[in-house]
N, C-alpha and C positions, 0 to 999 in steps of 0.2 A: 337849603338856601331859600331865603325869602327877601325879595327886593335887594339882592346882592349881599345879604347878611347871613352869616351862619347861624342858625337858630337851634341847632341840635341840643345845645346845653342850656337854652333859655328856661328860666323858672326853676332850676334845680339848686340854686345857691343855698336856699334854707333847708334843704333836705339833708339828713345825716345818715340815714339808712342806706348803705352801699347797695344792698341787695334790691331795695325799692328803686333806687336810681337806676340800676342795671335794667331792671324790668321795664321801666319807663323808656330808657333808651332802646331797648329791643323793640318796643312797640313803635316808637318814632322812626326807626330805621326800616320798619315793615319788610323784614326778610333780607335786607342787604347785609345786615350784621347778625351773627348767631352768638351763642354763649361765648365761645372761645374768643372770637374777634371782639366782641364788646368788652369782655373781661381784660384782654390784652390792651385794648385802647385806654381803658380806665386806669389800669396799672401804670401804663406809660406816661399818662398825663398827671399822674399823682392823685387821682380821684378815688382809687381803691387801694386798700392795704390788706384786705381779707379775701382776695380772689387769687385764682391761678388760671392760666390760659392753657388748657389741655390740648398740646400739640403731640406729634409723634415722638419728639425728643423726650418730653416729660413723661408721657405714658410709657414709653420705652424703658426709661430708667426706673420707674416705679415697678413695671412688670418684671424686669430682670433681676432686680435686687430685693424686692419686697413682696413678690408673689403676684400672680395675674390679678388684674383688676376685674376681669370677667372670665369666661371660659377659656381655660389655658390652651385650647386647640384652636382658637381664633387667631388669625394673623393680626399683627399690630395695627395695620391700616383699618381693619374692620373694627378692632377695639376702640381705636381712636374715633372712628366714624359714628359708633354707637354711643360713645360718651358725649361727643359734641352734638349729637342730634336729639339726645334725650335730656331735657332740662332737669327733670327730677333726679336722674342718675347723676348728672354733672353735679348738681348741688349737693347731693349725698356724699360723693367722693370728696368734694371740696370741703365739706363740713368736717368729715373725719380727718383729712389732712390739716385743717385749721386747728383741730384738737391736738394733733401731734405737734404742730408748730408752737402751739401755746406751751406744751411741755418742755420744749427745747429753747423757748424764749425768743422766737423770731416770728415775724409776720408772714402770712402765707405768700404775700406778693414778693417778699424777699426770696423765699424758697423758689418761687417761680422764676425770678430773674437769675438766681444761682444756677438752677437746672438748665435754663435755656442758654445762658451766656458762657457758662463754664462747664458745659456738658461733658467734654472730654476729660477735664480734670476731675470732675465728680465721678464719672465712670471708673477712672483709674483708681482713685481712692477707694471707692466701694469694692472694686476687684481686689485691690491689695489687702483691704480689711478683711474680706471674706475668705482669703486663702489661708 
């Protein structure tokens, strides 16, 4: 806030690279937002289409149905924490999921919302399909 005005998004109108915008917002927020939070924020306001917000629901679904994202002996909370705190790892997993989404014809942000909002239904479908 500056003089009663929200300035977080100032000067970003002409930028088109979502990753660059996210990096700028992370710097502007100076630690109050991290990769997951800023990605979620950008998806929610329609500013990003190629991001995913790695939370325990999403990482849990990916781990249970597609193999562990990290050491299989780590508990889910630690896996989520490691992904959220390591920018390079976060972007690497995001990039691989983006490639998968491209193959199936959806944007990564749509997968994010599907896994988050319809978690129980997705879990059910994946379990039935895997049986």
